[in-house]
N, C-alpha and C positions, 0 to 999 in steps of 0.2 A: 820588590823581590821578597819573597816569604823568609828565605834564608839570607845569612849574612854573605855578602860577596866574597869574604875571605875563606868561606867553606868551599865554593866551586872548585878550586884547584885540587884540594885534597879529594874531594868525591869524584873528580876526574882522574885523579891518578889511580883511584881505587878500582874505578869502573874498568878503565883501559887496561891496568894491571891485571885484574882478574881475567879479563877477556883474552890477553895474549898469553897469561900463564896457562890458562885452561886449553890453549891452542884453537878457540873459537874465531879468532882473527889473526891474520898474518900481515903485519903492517908493511905496505910498500913504499912508505916514506919513513924519514927518521923518526924515532919515537917522540923526540921533543916537537917535531911538527905535528905529529898525531895529537899529542897532548895539547897543544895550543888550539888546533881547530876543533877538538872535542870539548873543550873549555868554552870556546866561542860558541858553539851550538848549545850547550847546556845553559850557558848565560843567557843567550838570545830566548830560549824557550822558558826560562824562568822569569823574564822579563815581559812576557805577553800580557799578564794582568796589569802591569804598570803602564803599559802602553795603551791598553784599553780604558783605564782609569783616566788617562791624560784625555783620551778622546772624548770619553763621557762628559768630562768638565768642560771641555770646548763646546760641545752640543749644548750643554746647559747655559753657557754664557748667553745664548740667544734669547734665554728666558730669564736672564738677571733681573729686569724690572719687575715681572710678575713674582718672582720669589720674593724679592724685597718688600713688595707690598703685602706679602702674607698670603696670596692667592695660590702659590704651590709650595710644597713641602720639599725642600732642595734634596735631603736625605732619600725621601721616598722615590723622587724622580730621578735621582742618581741610581738608585737600585734597580727601577723599571728600565731605564735606558740601558743600563749595564747588561741586564738579563736579556733584553730584546737583542741586543749585539751579539750576546754569546750564542744565543739560539740562530741567528742569520749565519753567523760565521763558522757554526759548528766547533766552537772552542771549548777546549777541556781545561779548567783551572784548577 
């Protein structure tokens, strides 16, 4: 995650607070439940790149022998694999 996890709750409170204060949303659930759900959604979205990086590492484990022999550059393969997955899945990072 590109921002500290401790920032997610204050960001969530600011977003939900401004949306409700401006009358742009009318919560149909208790505000605490709305905050919890919004925080979970924001956290999940912020972790997309972390999950993608884990998946790329898993893919590259198959080529560990070639990488160790020096036939492949791990960083270059990581970046290329990540770019390919981002394009295939239309991800925004």
